[in-house]
Chimera marker file (.cmm) of the C-alpha trace (Angstrom):
<marker_set name="trace">
<marker id="1" x="1.945" y="-32.536" z="19.097" r="1" g="1" b="0" radius="0.5"/>
<marker id="2" x="-0.543" y="-31.131" z="21.616" r="1" g="1" b="0" radius="0.5"/>
<marker id="3" x="0.883" y="-33.283" z="24.406" r="1" g="1" b="0" radius="0.5"/>
<marker id="4" x="4.416" y="-32.072" z="23.675" r="1" g="1" b="0" radius="0.5"/>
<marker id="5" x="3.308" y="-28.430" z="23.754" r="1" g="1" b="0" radius="0.5"/>
<marker id="6" x="1.327" y="-28.908" z="26.971" r="1" g="1" b="0" radius="0.5"/>
<marker id="7" x="4.249" y="-30.584" z="28.718" r="1" g="1" b="0" radius="0.5"/>
<marker id="8" x="6.742" y="-27.996" z="27.440" r="1" g="1" b="0" radius="0.5"/>
<marker id="9" x="4.588" y="-25.135" z="28.715" r="1" g="1" b="0" radius="0.5"/>
<marker id="10" x="4.122" y="-26.852" z="32.067" r="1" g="1" b="0" radius="0.5"/>
<marker id="11" x="7.888" y="-27.447" z="32.382" r="1" g="1" b="0" radius="0.5"/>
<marker id="12" x="8.441" y="-23.707" z="31.847" r="1" g="1" b="0" radius="0.5"/>
<marker id="13" x="5.852" y="-22.930" z="34.531" r="1" g="1" b="0" radius="0.5"/>
<marker id="14" x="7.554" y="-25.287" z="36.990" r="1" g="1" b="0" radius="0.5"/>
<marker id="15" x="10.980" y="-23.827" z="36.261" r="1" g="1" b="0" radius="0.5"/>
<marker id="16" x="9.576" y="-20.338" z="36.854" r="1" g="1" b="0" radius="0.5"/>
<marker id="17" x="8.483" y="-21.398" z="40.346" r="1" g="1" b="0" radius="0.5"/>
<marker id="18" x="5.076" y="-23.046" z="39.955" r="1" g="1" b="0" radius="0.5"/>
<marker id="19" x="4.339" y="-25.800" z="42.483" r="1" g="1" b="0" radius="0.5"/>
<marker id="20" x="4.063" y="-29.463" z="41.462" r="1" g="1" b="0" radius="0.5"/>
<marker id="21" x="0.471" y="-30.641" z="41.095" r="1" g="1" b="0" radius="0.5"/>
<marker id="22" x="1.374" y="-34.273" z="41.866" r="1" g="1" b="0" radius="0.5"/>
<marker id="23" x="3.745" y="-35.850" z="44.363" r="1" g="1" b="0" radius="0.5"/>
<marker id="24" x="6.897" y="-36.713" z="42.467" r="1" g="1" b="0" radius="0.5"/>
<marker id="25" x="10.095" y="-36.668" z="44.517" r="1" g="1" b="0" radius="0.5"/>
<marker id="26" x="13.454" y="-36.510" z="42.741" r="1" g="1" b="0" radius="0.5"/>
<marker id="27" x="12.075" y="-36.524" z="39.187" r="1" g="1" b="0" radius="0.5"/>
<marker id="28" x="12.965" y="-34.259" z="36.315" r="1" g="1" b="0" radius="0.5"/>
<marker id="29" x="10.524" y="-31.447" z="35.538" r="1" g="1" b="0" radius="0.5"/>
<marker id="30" x="9.566" y="-33.160" z="32.268" r="1" g="1" b="0" radius="0.5"/>
<marker id="31" x="8.624" y="-36.371" z="34.090" r="1" g="1" b="0" radius="0.5"/>
<marker id="32" x="6.623" y="-34.418" z="36.665" r="1" g="1" b="0" radius="0.5"/>
<marker id="33" x="4.790" y="-32.571" z="33.889" r="1" g="1" b="0" radius="0.5"/>
<marker id="34" x="3.928" y="-35.821" z="32.115" r="1" g="1" b="0" radius="0.5"/>
<marker id="35" x="2.641" y="-37.287" z="35.378" r="1" g="1" b="0" radius="0.5"/>
<marker id="36" x="0.512" y="-34.187" z="35.958" r="1" g="1" b="0" radius="0.5"/>
<marker id="37" x="-1.036" y="-34.575" z="32.502" r="1" g="1" b="0" radius="0.5"/>
<marker id="38" x="-1.634" y="-38.303" z="33.079" r="1" g="1" b="0" radius="0.5"/>
<marker id="39" x="-3.279" y="-37.540" z="36.434" r="1" g="1" b="0" radius="0.5"/>
<marker id="40" x="-5.631" y="-35.055" z="34.781" r="1" g="1" b="0" radius="0.5"/>
<marker id="41" x="-4.191" y="-32.092" z="36.674" r="1" g="1" b="0" radius="0.5"/>
<marker id="42" x="-3.144" y="-30.129" z="33.567" r="1" g="1" b="0" radius="0.5"/>
<marker id="43" x="-5.674" y="-29.102" z="30.933" r="1" g="1" b="0" radius="0.5"/>
<marker id="44" x="-5.521" y="-27.450" z="27.554" r="1" g="1" b="0" radius="0.5"/>
<marker id="45" x="-7.639" y="-24.322" z="27.332" r="1" g="1" b="0" radius="0.5"/>
<marker id="46" x="-10.495" y="-24.544" z="24.828" r="1" g="1" b="0" radius="0.5"/>
<marker id="47" x="-9.657" y="-22.852" z="21.540" r="1" g="1" b="0" radius="0.5"/>
<marker id="48" x="-12.280" y="-20.120" z="21.980" r="1" g="1" b="0" radius="0.5"/>
<marker id="49" x="-10.712" y="-19.019" z="25.290" r="1" g="1" b="0" radius="0.5"/>
<marker id="50" x="-7.301" y="-18.799" z="23.648" r="1" g="1" b="0" radius="0.5"/>
<marker id="51" x="-8.752" y="-16.738" z="20.782" r="1" g="1" b="0" radius="0.5"/>
<marker id="52" x="-10.413" y="-14.360" z="23.274" r="1" g="1" b="0" radius="0.5"/>
<marker id="53" x="-7.114" y="-13.843" z="25.098" r="1" g="1" b="0" radius="0.5"/>
<marker id="54" x="-5.286" y="-13.189" z="21.843" r="1" g="1" b="0" radius="0.5"/>
<marker id="55" x="-7.884" y="-10.728" z="20.599" r="1" g="1" b="0" radius="0.5"/>
<marker id="56" x="-7.772" y="-8.805" z="23.874" r="1" g="1" b="0" radius="0.5"/>
<marker id="57" x="-3.977" y="-8.555" z="23.563" r="1" g="1" b="0" radius="0.5"/>
<marker id="58" x="-4.192" y="-7.394" z="19.936" r="1" g="1" b="0" radius="0.5"/>
<marker id="59" x="-6.415" y="-4.402" z="20.654" r="1" g="1" b="0" radius="0.5"/>
<marker id="60" x="-4.578" y="-1.212" z="19.849" r="1" g="1" b="0" radius="0.5"/>
<marker id="61" x="-4.531" y="1.486" z="22.497" r="1" g="1" b="0" radius="0.5"/>
<marker id="62" x="-6.854" y="4.366" z="21.829" r="1" g="1" b="0" radius="0.5"/>
<marker id="63" x="-4.980" y="7.399" z="20.576" r="1" g="1" b="0" radius="0.5"/>
<marker id="64" x="-6.515" y="10.824" z="20.814" r="1" g="1" b="0" radius="0.5"/>
<marker id="65" x="-6.251" y="12.929" z="17.668" r="1" g="1" b="0" radius="0.5"/>
<marker id="66" x="-3.557" y="15.559" z="17.721" r="1" g="1" b="0" radius="0.5"/>
<marker id="67" x="-4.763" y="19.106" z="18.107" r="1" g="1" b="0" radius="0.5"/>
<marker id="68" x="-3.072" y="22.042" z="16.473" r="1" g="1" b="0" radius="0.5"/>
<marker id="69" x="-1.876" y="24.880" z="18.692" r="1" g="1" b="0" radius="0.5"/>
<marker id="70" x="-4.085" y="27.979" z="18.559" r="1" g="1" b="0" radius="0.5"/>
<marker id="71" x="-1.382" y="30.086" z="16.867" r="1" g="1" b="0" radius="0.5"/>
<marker id="72" x="-1.126" y="27.645" z="13.961" r="1" g="1" b="0" radius="0.5"/>
<marker id="73" x="-4.924" y="27.551" z="13.620" r="1" g="1" b="0" radius="0.5"/>
<marker id="74" x="-5.036" y="31.350" z="13.355" r="1" g="1" b="0" radius="0.5"/>
<marker id="75" x="-2.293" y="31.344" z="10.702" r="1" g="1" b="0" radius="0.5"/>
<marker id="76" x="-4.128" y="28.729" z="8.661" r="1" g="1" b="0" radius="0.5"/>
<marker id="77" x="-7.405" y="30.657" z="8.692" r="1" g="1" b="0" radius="0.5"/>
<marker id="78" x="-5.690" y="33.985" z="7.922" r="1" g="1" b="0" radius="0.5"/>
<marker id="79" x="-4.015" y="32.588" z="4.804" r="1" g="1" b="0" radius="0.5"/>
<marker id="80" x="-7.250" y="31.210" z="3.336" r="1" g="1" b="0" radius="0.5"/>
<link id1="1" id2="2" r="1" g="1" b="0" radius="0.2"/>
<link id1="2" id2="3" r="1" g="1" b="0" radius="0.2"/>
<link id1="3" id2="4" r="1" g="1" b="0" radius="0.2"/>
<link id1="4" id2="5" r="1" g="1" b="0" radius="0.2"/>
<link id1="5" id2="6" r="1" g="1" b="0" radius="0.2"/>
<link id1="6" id2="7" r="1" g="1" b="0" radius="0.2"/>
<link id1="7" id2="8" r="1" g="1" b="0" radius="0.2"/>
<link id1="8" id2="9" r="1" g="1" b="0" radius="0.2"/>
<link id1="9" id2="10" r="1" g="1" b="0" radius="0.2"/>
<link id1="10" id2="11" r="1" g="1" b="0" radius="0.2"/>
<link id1="11" id2="12" r="1" g="1" b="0" radius="0.2"/>
<link id1="12" id2="13" r="1" g="1" b="0" radius="0.2"/>
<link id1="13" id2="14" r="1" g="1" b="0" radius="0.2"/>
<link id1="14" id2="15" r="1" g="1" b="0" radius="0.2"/>
<link id1="15" id2="16" r="1" g="1" b="0" radius="0.2"/>
<link id1="16" id2="17" r="1" g="1" b="0" radius="0.2"/>
<link id1="17" id2="18" r="1" g="1" b="0" radius="0.2"/>
<link id1="18" id2="19" r="1" g="1" b="0" radius="0.2"/>
<link id1="19" id2="20" r="1" g="1" b="0" radius="0.2"/>
<link id1="20" id2="21" r="1" g="1" b="0" radius="0.2"/>
<link id1="21" id2="22" r="1" g="1" b="0" radius="0.2"/>
<link id1="22" id2="23" r="1" g="1" b="0" radius="0.2"/>
<link id1="23" id2="24" r="1" g="1" b="0" radius="0.2"/>
<link id1="24" id2="25" r="1" g="1" b="0" radius="0.2"/>
<link id1="25" id2="26" r="1" g="1" b="0" radius="0.2"/>
<link id1="26" id2="27" r="1" g="1" b="0" radius="0.2"/>
<link id1="27" id2="28" r="1" g="1" b="0" radius="0.2"/>
<link id1="28" id2="29" r="1" g="1" b="0" radius="0.2"/>
<link id1="29" id2="30" r="1" g="1" b="0" radius="0.2"/>
<link id1="30" id2="31" r="1" g="1" b="0" radius="0.2"/>
<link id1="31" id2="32" r="1" g="1" b="0" radius="0.2"/>
<link id1="32" id2="33" r="1" g="1" b="0" radius="0.2"/>
<link id1="33" id2="34" r="1" g="1" b="0" radius="0.2"/>
<link id1="34" id2="35" r="1" g="1" b="0" radius="0.2"/>
<link id1="35" id2="36" r="1" g="1" b="0" radius="0.2"/>
<link id1="36" id2="37" r="1" g="1" b="0" radius="0.2"/>
<link id1="37" id2="38" r="1" g="1" b="0" radius="0.2"/>
<link id1="38" id2="39" r="1" g="1" b="0" radius="0.2"/>
<link id1="39" id2="40" r="1" g="1" b="0" radius="0.2"/>
<link id1="40" id2="41" r="1" g="1" b="0" radius="0.2"/>
<link id1="41" id2="42" r="1" g="1" b="0" radius="0.2"/>
<link id1="42" id2="43" r="1" g="1" b="0" radius="0.2"/>
<link id1="43" id2="44" r="1" g="1" b="0" radius="0.2"/>
<link id1="44" id2="45" r="1" g="1" b="0" radius="0.2"/>
<link id1="45" id2="46" r="1" g="1" b="0" radius="0.2"/>
<link id1="46" id2="47" r="1" g="1" b="0" radius="0.2"/>
<link id1="47" id2="48" r="1" g="1" b="0" radius="0.2"/>
<link id1="48" id2="49" r="1" g="1" b="0" radius="0.2"/>
<link id1="49" id2="50" r="1" g="1" b="0" radius="0.2"/>
<link id1="50" id2="51" r="1" g="1" b="0" radius="0.2"/>
<link id1="51" id2="52" r="1" g="1" b="0" radius="0.2"/>
<link id1="52" id2="53" r="1" g="1" b="0" radius="0.2"/>
<link id1="53" id2="54" r="1" g="1" b="0" radius="0.2"/>
<link id1="54" id2="55" r="1" g="1" b="0" radius="0.2"/>
<link id1="55" id2="56" r="1" g="1" b="0" radius="0.2"/>
<link id1="56" id2="57" r="1" g="1" b="0" radius="0.2"/>
<link id1="57" id2="58" r="1" g="1" b="0" radius="0.2"/>
<link id1="58" id2="59" r="1" g="1" b="0" radius="0.2"/>
<link id1="59" id2="60" r="1" g="1" b="0" radius="0.2"/>
<link id1="60" id2="61" r="1" g="1" b="0" radius="0.2"/>
<link id1="61" id2="62" r="1" g="1" b="0" radius="0.2"/>
<link id1="62" id2="63" r="1" g="1" b="0" radius="0.2"/>
<link id1="63" id2="64" r="1" g="1" b="0" radius="0.2"/>
<link id1="64" id2="65" r="1" g="1" b="0" radius="0.2"/>
<link id1="65" id2="66" r="1" g="1" b="0" radius="0.2"/>
<link id1="66" id2="67" r="1" g="1" b="0" radius="0.2"/>
<link id1="67" id2="68" r="1" g="1" b="0" radius="0.2"/>
<link id1="68" id2="69" r="1" g="1" b="0" radius="0.2"/>
<link id1="69" id2="70" r="1" g="1" b="0" radius="0.2"/>
<link id1="70" id2="71" r="1" g="1" b="0" radius="0.2"/>
<link id1="71" id2="72" r="1" g="1" b="0" radius="0.2"/>
<link id1="72" id2="73" r="1" g="1" b="0" radius="0.2"/>
<link id1="73" id2="74" r="1" g="1" b="0" radius="0.2"/>
<link id1="74" id2="75" r="1" g="1" b="0" radius="0.2"/>
<link id1="75" id2="76" r="1" g="1" b="0" radius="0.2"/>
<link id1="76" id2="77" r="1" g="1" b="0" radius="0.2"/>
<link id1="77" id2="78" r="1" g="1" b="0" radius="0.2"/>
<link id1="78" id2="79" r="1" g="1" b="0" radius="0.2"/>
<link id1="79" id2="80" r="1" g="1" b="0" radius="0.2"/>
</marker_set>
Protein backbone atom coordinates (compact mmCIF):
# COMPACT_ATOMS: atom_id res chain seq x y z
CA UNK A 1 0.00 0.00 0.00
CA UNK A 2 2.76 2.46 0.91
CA UNK A 3 4.75 1.57 -2.21
CA UNK A 4 1.72 2.17 -4.43
CA UNK A 5 1.09 5.58 -2.85
CA UNK A 6 4.75 6.58 -3.10
CA UNK A 7 4.93 5.62 -6.77
CA UNK A 8 1.61 7.30 -7.57
CA UNK A 9 2.74 10.55 -5.95
CA UNK A 10 6.07 10.40 -7.76
CA UNK A 11 4.33 9.78 -11.11
CA UNK A 12 2.25 12.92 -10.52
CA UNK A 13 5.42 14.88 -9.74
CA UNK A 14 7.08 13.66 -12.94
CA UNK A 15 4.02 14.49 -15.03
CA UNK A 16 3.99 17.99 -13.52
CA UNK A 17 7.55 18.53 -14.76
CA UNK A 18 9.85 17.06 -12.11
CA UNK A 19 13.13 15.64 -13.46
CA UNK A 20 13.88 11.91 -13.40
CA UNK A 21 16.14 10.89 -10.52
CA UNK A 22 17.50 7.85 -12.40
CA UNK A 23 18.51 7.31 -16.01
CA UNK A 24 15.62 5.57 -17.70
CA UNK A 25 15.23 6.28 -21.41
CA UNK A 26 11.92 5.50 -23.13
CA UNK A 27 10.15 4.10 -20.06
CA UNK A 28 6.72 4.92 -18.75
CA UNK A 29 6.55 7.29 -15.78
CA UNK A 30 5.36 4.44 -13.55
CA UNK A 31 8.40 2.33 -14.43
CA UNK A 32 10.72 5.28 -13.83
CA UNK A 33 9.10 5.91 -10.45
CA UNK A 34 9.50 2.28 -9.42
CA UNK A 35 13.16 2.36 -10.47
CA UNK A 36 13.68 5.54 -8.44
CA UNK A 37 12.22 3.85 -5.36
CA UNK A 38 14.35 0.73 -5.94
CA UNK A 39 17.46 2.90 -6.29
CA UNK A 40 16.72 4.61 -2.98
CA UNK A 41 16.17 8.00 -4.60
CA UNK A 42 12.59 8.45 -3.35
CA UNK A 43 11.78 8.43 0.36
CA UNK A 44 8.63 8.53 2.42
CA UNK A 45 8.56 11.40 4.88
CA UNK A 46 8.48 10.33 8.53
CA UNK A 47 4.99 10.46 10.00
CA UNK A 48 5.84 13.28 12.43
CA UNK A 49 6.92 15.56 9.56
CA UNK A 50 3.67 14.89 7.74
CA UNK A 51 1.68 15.66 10.90
CA UNK A 52 3.58 18.94 11.35
CA UNK A 53 2.80 19.98 7.78
CA UNK A 54 -0.87 19.13 8.22
CA UNK A 55 -1.16 21.00 11.50
CA UNK A 56 0.45 24.09 9.99
CA UNK A 57 -2.08 23.98 7.13
CA UNK A 58 -5.01 23.55 9.53
CA UNK A 59 -4.29 26.69 11.54
CA UNK A 60 -7.11 29.15 11.13
CA UNK A 61 -6.20 32.70 10.17
CA UNK A 62 -6.39 35.17 13.00
CA UNK A 63 -9.50 37.30 12.77
CA UNK A 64 -9.68 40.60 14.57
CA UNK A 65 -12.89 41.20 16.50
CA UNK A 66 -15.38 43.47 14.82
CA UNK A 67 -15.70 46.92 16.29
CA UNK A 68 -18.94 48.82 16.40
CA UNK A 69 -19.06 52.25 14.78
CA UNK A 70 -19.01 55.13 17.26
CA UNK A 71 -22.58 56.20 16.42
CA UNK A 72 -23.95 52.76 17.32
CA UNK A 73 -21.95 52.75 20.57
CA UNK A 74 -23.47 56.10 21.57
CA UNK A 75 -26.99 54.85 20.80
CA UNK A 76 -26.44 51.73 22.89
CA UNK A 77 -25.22 53.68 25.91
CA UNK A 78 -27.99 56.29 25.61
CA UNK A 79 -30.72 53.64 25.69
CA UNK A 80 -29.40 51.96 28.84
